PyMOL CGO cylinders between C-alpha atoms (Angstrom):
from pymol import cmd
from pymol.cgo import CYLINDER

trace = [
    CYLINDER, 11.17, 51.12, 41.60, 14.23, 53.39, 41.40, 0.3, 1, 1, 1, 1, 1, 1,
    CYLINDER, 14.23, 53.39, 41.40, 13.53, 56.20, 43.73, 0.3, 1, 1, 1, 1, 1, 1,
    CYLINDER, 13.53, 56.20, 43.73, 16.82, 58.35, 42.60, 0.3, 1, 1, 1, 1, 1, 1,
    CYLINDER, 16.82, 58.35, 42.60, 16.93, 60.09, 39.55, 0.3, 1, 1, 1, 1, 1, 1,
    CYLINDER, 16.93, 60.09, 39.55, 13.36, 61.59, 39.56, 0.3, 1, 1, 1, 1, 1, 1,
    CYLINDER, 13.36, 61.59, 39.56, 13.21, 65.34, 38.53, 0.3, 1, 1, 1, 1, 1, 1,
    CYLINDER, 13.21, 65.34, 38.53, 10.94, 67.85, 37.72, 0.3, 1, 1, 1, 1, 1, 1,
    CYLINDER, 10.94, 67.85, 37.72, 10.82, 70.94, 35.49, 0.3, 1, 1, 1, 1, 1, 1,
    CYLINDER, 10.82, 70.94, 35.49, 13.01, 73.88, 36.35, 0.3, 1, 1, 1, 1, 1, 1,
    CYLINDER, 13.01, 73.88, 36.35, 9.91, 75.90, 36.01, 0.3, 1, 1, 1, 1, 1, 1,
    CYLINDER, 9.91, 75.90, 36.01, 8.33, 74.02, 38.69, 0.3, 1, 1, 1, 1, 1, 1,
    CYLINDER, 8.33, 74.02, 38.69, 7.89, 76.54, 41.69, 0.3, 1, 1, 1, 1, 1, 1,
    CYLINDER, 7.89, 76.54, 41.69, 8.27, 73.88, 44.04, 0.3, 1, 1, 1, 1, 1, 1,
    CYLINDER, 8.27, 73.88, 44.04, 9.57, 70.37, 43.99, 0.3, 1, 1, 1, 1, 1, 1,
    CYLINDER, 9.57, 70.37, 43.99, 6.47, 69.30, 45.91, 0.3, 1, 1, 1, 1, 1, 1,
    CYLINDER, 6.47, 69.30, 45.91, 3.80, 69.57, 43.42, 0.3, 1, 1, 1, 1, 1, 1,
    CYLINDER, 3.80, 69.57, 43.42, 4.75, 68.82, 39.81, 0.3, 1, 1, 1, 1, 1, 1,
    CYLINDER, 4.75, 68.82, 39.81, 4.89, 66.22, 37.05, 0.3, 1, 1, 1, 1, 1, 1,
    CYLINDER, 4.89, 66.22, 37.05, 7.99, 64.07, 37.65, 0.3, 1, 1, 1, 1, 1, 1,
    CYLINDER, 7.99, 64.07, 37.65, 9.89, 62.10, 35.52, 0.3, 1, 1, 1, 1, 1, 1,
    CYLINDER, 9.89, 62.10, 35.52, 12.63, 59.46, 35.36, 0.3, 1, 1, 1, 1, 1, 1,
    CYLINDER, 12.63, 59.46, 35.36, 14.77, 58.35, 32.51, 0.3, 1, 1, 1, 1, 1, 1,
    CYLINDER, 14.77, 58.35, 32.51, 15.52, 54.29, 33.29, 0.3, 1, 1, 1, 1, 1, 1,
    CYLINDER, 15.52, 54.29, 33.29, 15.98, 51.19, 31.47, 0.3, 1, 1, 1, 1, 1, 1,
    CYLINDER, 15.98, 51.19, 31.47, 15.39, 52.50, 28.20, 0.3, 1, 1, 1, 1, 1, 1,
    CYLINDER, 15.39, 52.50, 28.20, 12.14, 53.86, 28.91, 0.3, 1, 1, 1, 1, 1, 1,
    CYLINDER, 12.14, 53.86, 28.91, 10.84, 57.31, 30.66, 0.3, 1, 1, 1, 1, 1, 1,
    CYLINDER, 10.84, 57.31, 30.66, 8.39, 57.17, 33.87, 0.3, 1, 1, 1, 1, 1, 1,
    CYLINDER, 8.39, 57.17, 33.87, 5.76, 59.75, 35.06, 0.3, 1, 1, 1, 1, 1, 1,
    CYLINDER, 5.76, 59.75, 35.06, 4.54, 60.22, 38.39, 0.3, 1, 1, 1, 1, 1, 1,
    CYLINDER, 4.54, 60.22, 38.39, 3.02, 62.77, 40.73, 0.3, 1, 1, 1, 1, 1, 1,
    CYLINDER, 3.02, 62.77, 40.73, 5.18, 64.48, 43.21, 0.3, 1, 1, 1, 1, 1, 1,
    CYLINDER, 5.18, 64.48, 43.21, 1.82, 64.75, 45.52, 0.3, 1, 1, 1, 1, 1, 1,
    CYLINDER, 1.82, 64.75, 45.52, 1.59, 61.08, 45.75, 0.3, 1, 1, 1, 1, 1, 1,
    CYLINDER, 1.59, 61.08, 45.75, 4.94, 60.96, 47.61, 0.3, 1, 1, 1, 1, 1, 1,
    CYLINDER, 4.94, 60.96, 47.61, 6.19, 57.95, 45.69, 0.3, 1, 1, 1, 1, 1, 1,
    CYLINDER, 6.19, 57.95, 45.69, 3.08, 56.03, 46.47, 0.3, 1, 1, 1, 1, 1, 1,
    CYLINDER, 3.08, 56.03, 46.47, 0.91, 56.70, 43.41, 0.3, 1, 1, 1, 1, 1, 1,
    CYLINDER, 0.91, 56.70, 43.41, 0.90, 55.21, 40.03, 0.3, 1, 1, 1, 1, 1, 1,
    CYLINDER, 0.90, 55.21, 40.03, 3.83, 55.29, 37.61, 0.3, 1, 1, 1, 1, 1, 1,
    CYLINDER, 3.83, 55.29, 37.61, 3.38, 55.31, 33.87, 0.3, 1, 1, 1, 1, 1, 1,
    CYLINDER, 3.38, 55.31, 33.87, 5.94, 54.25, 31.72, 0.3, 1, 1, 1, 1, 1, 1,
    CYLINDER, 5.94, 54.25, 31.72, 6.63, 55.06, 28.05, 0.3, 1, 1, 1, 1, 1, 1,
    CYLINDER, 6.63, 55.06, 28.05, 9.06, 53.69, 25.52, 0.3, 1, 1, 1, 1, 1, 1,
    CYLINDER, 9.06, 53.69, 25.52, 11.44, 55.69, 23.33, 0.3, 1, 1, 1, 1, 1, 1,
    CYLINDER, 11.44, 55.69, 23.33, 9.01, 56.33, 20.45, 0.3, 1, 1, 1, 1, 1, 1,
    CYLINDER, 9.01, 56.33, 20.45, 6.30, 56.83, 22.80, 0.3, 1, 1, 1, 1, 1, 1,
    CYLINDER, 6.30, 56.83, 22.80, 7.74, 59.33, 24.79, 0.3, 1, 1, 1, 1, 1, 1,
    CYLINDER, 7.74, 59.33, 24.79, 9.18, 61.32, 21.90, 0.3, 1, 1, 1, 1, 1, 1,
    CYLINDER, 9.18, 61.32, 21.90, 5.41, 61.48, 20.65, 0.3, 1, 1, 1, 1, 1, 1,
    CYLINDER, 5.41, 61.48, 20.65, 4.15, 62.30, 24.12, 0.3, 1, 1, 1, 1, 1, 1,
    CYLINDER, 4.15, 62.30, 24.12, 6.86, 65.31, 24.43, 0.3, 1, 1, 1, 1, 1, 1,
    CYLINDER, 6.86, 65.31, 24.43, 5.57, 66.41, 20.78, 0.3, 1, 1, 1, 1, 1, 1,
    CYLINDER, 5.57, 66.41, 20.78, 1.98, 66.29, 21.63, 0.3, 1, 1, 1, 1, 1, 1,
    CYLINDER, 1.98, 66.29, 21.63, 2.60, 68.32, 24.95, 0.3, 1, 1, 1, 1, 1, 1,
    CYLINDER, 2.60, 68.32, 24.95, 4.84, 70.78, 23.32, 0.3, 1, 1, 1, 1, 1, 1,
    CYLINDER, 4.84, 70.78, 23.32, 1.88, 71.29, 20.41, 0.3, 1, 1, 1, 1, 1, 1,
    CYLINDER, 1.88, 71.29, 20.41, -0.89, 71.21, 23.21, 0.3, 1, 1, 1, 1, 1, 1,
    CYLINDER, -0.89, 71.21, 23.21, -1.99, 68.61, 20.58, 0.3, 1, 1, 1, 1, 1, 1,
    CYLINDER, -1.99, 68.61, 20.58, -4.67, 65.73, 21.25, 0.3, 1, 1, 1, 1, 1, 1,
    CYLINDER, -4.67, 65.73, 21.25, -3.06, 62.69, 22.24, 0.3, 1, 1, 1, 1, 1, 1,
    CYLINDER, -3.06, 62.69, 22.24, -2.27, 60.03, 19.60, 0.3, 1, 1, 1, 1, 1, 1,
    CYLINDER, -2.27, 60.03, 19.60, 0.89, 58.53, 20.72, 0.3, 1, 1, 1, 1, 1, 1,
    CYLINDER, 0.89, 58.53, 20.72, -0.74, 55.02, 21.86, 0.3, 1, 1, 1, 1, 1, 1,
    CYLINDER, -0.74, 55.02, 21.86, 0.72, 54.93, 25.17, 0.3, 1, 1, 1, 1, 1, 1,
    CYLINDER, 0.72, 54.93, 25.17, -1.04, 57.71, 27.02, 0.3, 1, 1, 1, 1, 1, 1,
    CYLINDER, -1.04, 57.71, 27.02, -3.69, 59.86, 26.72, 0.3, 1, 1, 1, 1, 1, 1,
    CYLINDER, -3.69, 59.86, 26.72, -4.09, 63.39, 28.09, 0.3, 1, 1, 1, 1, 1, 1,
    CYLINDER, -4.09, 63.39, 28.09, -7.52, 64.92, 28.67, 0.3, 1, 1, 1, 1, 1, 1,
    CYLINDER, -7.52, 64.92, 28.67, -8.77, 67.83, 30.62, 0.3, 1, 1, 1, 1, 1, 1,
    CYLINDER, -8.77, 67.83, 30.62, -9.67, 66.85, 34.27, 0.3, 1, 1, 1, 1, 1, 1,
    CYLINDER, -9.67, 66.85, 34.27, -12.78, 68.62, 35.23, 0.3, 1, 1, 1, 1, 1, 1,
    CYLINDER, -12.78, 68.62, 35.23, -11.47, 72.09, 33.90, 0.3, 1, 1, 1, 1, 1, 1,
    CYLINDER, -11.47, 72.09, 33.90, -8.83, 72.20, 36.37, 0.3, 1, 1, 1, 1, 1, 1,
    CYLINDER, -8.83, 72.20, 36.37, -5.70, 70.54, 34.96, 0.3, 1, 1, 1, 1, 1, 1,
    CYLINDER, -5.70, 70.54, 34.96, -4.98, 67.46, 32.98, 0.3, 1, 1, 1, 1, 1, 1,
    CYLINDER, -4.98, 67.46, 32.98, -5.72, 63.74, 33.46, 0.3, 1, 1, 1, 1, 1, 1,
    CYLINDER, -5.72, 63.74, 33.46, -3.07, 61.25, 31.86, 0.3, 1, 1, 1, 1, 1, 1,
    CYLINDER, -3.07, 61.25, 31.86, -4.14, 57.72, 31.37, 0.3, 1, 1, 1, 1, 1, 1,
    CYLINDER, -4.14, 57.72, 31.37, -2.00, 54.76, 30.58, 0.3, 1, 1, 1, 1, 1, 1,
    CYLINDER, -2.00, 54.76, 30.58, -3.70, 52.68, 28.09, 0.3, 1, 1, 1, 1, 1, 1,
    CYLINDER, -3.70, 52.68, 28.09, -1.68, 49.41, 28.91, 0.3, 1, 1, 1, 1, 1, 1,
    CYLINDER, -1.68, 49.41, 28.91, -2.37, 49.71, 32.68, 0.3, 1, 1, 1, 1, 1, 1,
    CYLINDER, -2.37, 49.71, 32.68, -5.37, 51.92, 32.96, 0.3, 1, 1, 1, 1, 1, 1,
    CYLINDER, -5.37, 51.92, 32.96, -3.01, 53.90, 35.54, 0.3, 1, 1, 1, 1, 1, 1,
    CYLINDER, -3.01, 53.90, 35.54, -4.08, 57.64, 36.19, 0.3, 1, 1, 1, 1, 1, 1,
    CYLINDER, -4.08, 57.64, 36.19, -2.04, 60.85, 37.29, 0.3, 1, 1, 1, 1, 1, 1,
    CYLINDER, -2.04, 60.85, 37.29, -4.02, 64.16, 37.60, 0.3, 1, 1, 1, 1, 1, 1,
    CYLINDER, -4.02, 64.16, 37.60, -2.12, 67.30, 37.55, 0.3, 1, 1, 1, 1, 1, 1,
    CYLINDER, -2.12, 67.30, 37.55, -3.45, 71.13, 38.12, 0.3, 1, 1, 1, 1, 1, 1,
    CYLINDER, -3.45, 71.13, 38.12, -3.26, 73.31, 35.85, 0.3, 1, 1, 1, 1, 1, 1,
    CYLINDER, -3.26, 73.31, 35.85, -0.22, 74.91, 37.24, 0.3, 1, 1, 1, 1, 1, 1,
    CYLINDER, -0.22, 74.91, 37.24, 1.77, 71.87, 37.62, 0.3, 1, 1, 1, 1, 1, 1,
    CYLINDER, 1.77, 71.87, 37.62, 0.98, 70.91, 33.65, 0.3, 1, 1, 1, 1, 1, 1,
    CYLINDER, 0.98, 70.91, 33.65, 1.67, 74.33, 32.63, 0.3, 1, 1, 1, 1, 1, 1,
    CYLINDER, 1.67, 74.33, 32.63, 5.34, 74.20, 34.46, 0.3, 1, 1, 1, 1, 1, 1,
    CYLINDER, 5.34, 74.20, 34.46, 5.98, 70.76, 33.07, 0.3, 1, 1, 1, 1, 1, 1,
    CYLINDER, 5.98, 70.76, 33.07, 5.08, 71.95, 29.50, 0.3, 1, 1, 1, 1, 1, 1,
    CYLINDER, 5.08, 71.95, 29.50, 7.32, 75.08, 29.63, 0.3, 1, 1, 1, 1, 1, 1,
    CYLINDER, 7.32, 75.08, 29.63, 9.90, 72.44, 30.67, 0.3, 1, 1, 1, 1, 1, 1,
    CYLINDER, 9.90, 72.44, 30.67, 9.10, 70.33, 27.69, 0.3, 1, 1, 1, 1, 1, 1,
    CYLINDER, 9.10, 70.33, 27.69, 9.37, 73.32, 25.41, 0.3, 1, 1, 1, 1, 1, 1,
    CYLINDER, 9.37, 73.32, 25.41, 12.71, 74.31, 27.06, 0.3, 1, 1, 1, 1, 1, 1,
    CYLINDER, 12.71, 74.31, 27.06, 14.17, 71.00, 26.10, 0.3, 1, 1, 1, 1, 1, 1,
    CYLINDER, 14.17, 71.00, 26.10, 14.53, 69.86, 29.50, 0.3, 1, 1, 1, 1, 1, 1,
    CYLINDER, 14.53, 69.86, 29.50, 13.30, 66.44, 28.82, 0.3, 1, 1, 1, 1, 1, 1,
    CYLINDER, 13.30, 66.44, 28.82, 14.82, 65.67, 25.62, 0.3, 1, 1, 1, 1, 1, 1,
    CYLINDER, 14.82, 65.67, 25.62, 13.34, 67.13, 22.11, 0.3, 1, 1, 1, 1, 1, 1,
    CYLINDER, 13.34, 67.13, 22.11, 11.57, 69.66, 21.44, 0.3, 1, 1, 1, 1, 1, 1,
    CYLINDER, 11.57, 69.66, 21.44, 13.42, 72.85, 22.03, 0.3, 1, 1, 1, 1, 1, 1,
    CYLINDER, 13.42, 72.85, 22.03, 13.97, 75.26, 19.29, 0.3, 1, 1, 1, 1, 1, 1,
]
cmd.load_cgo(trace, "trace")
């Protein structure tokens, strides 16, 4: 796995606790910085990533077919990859920072 090139939203208060994104080989990967590179990595192809960003921006139910985002015990979000079953869990503050970055266009559409 490529370790360089991972990035977080500029809205994250610190780089040690947030949603981390990597664009590589025509896909986009997600991981949790709290896992220190040892946890699950979710992979989304181009169309799934675009749909995912739109869903995150609209705070809409998942319908992209690649990952499902659900509340995690009332304190954050749970992101599960359909193909592998891998799961990432993010606290509310981490998800809010990521969503603000999505809304600002930091990870591709949508901005504006």
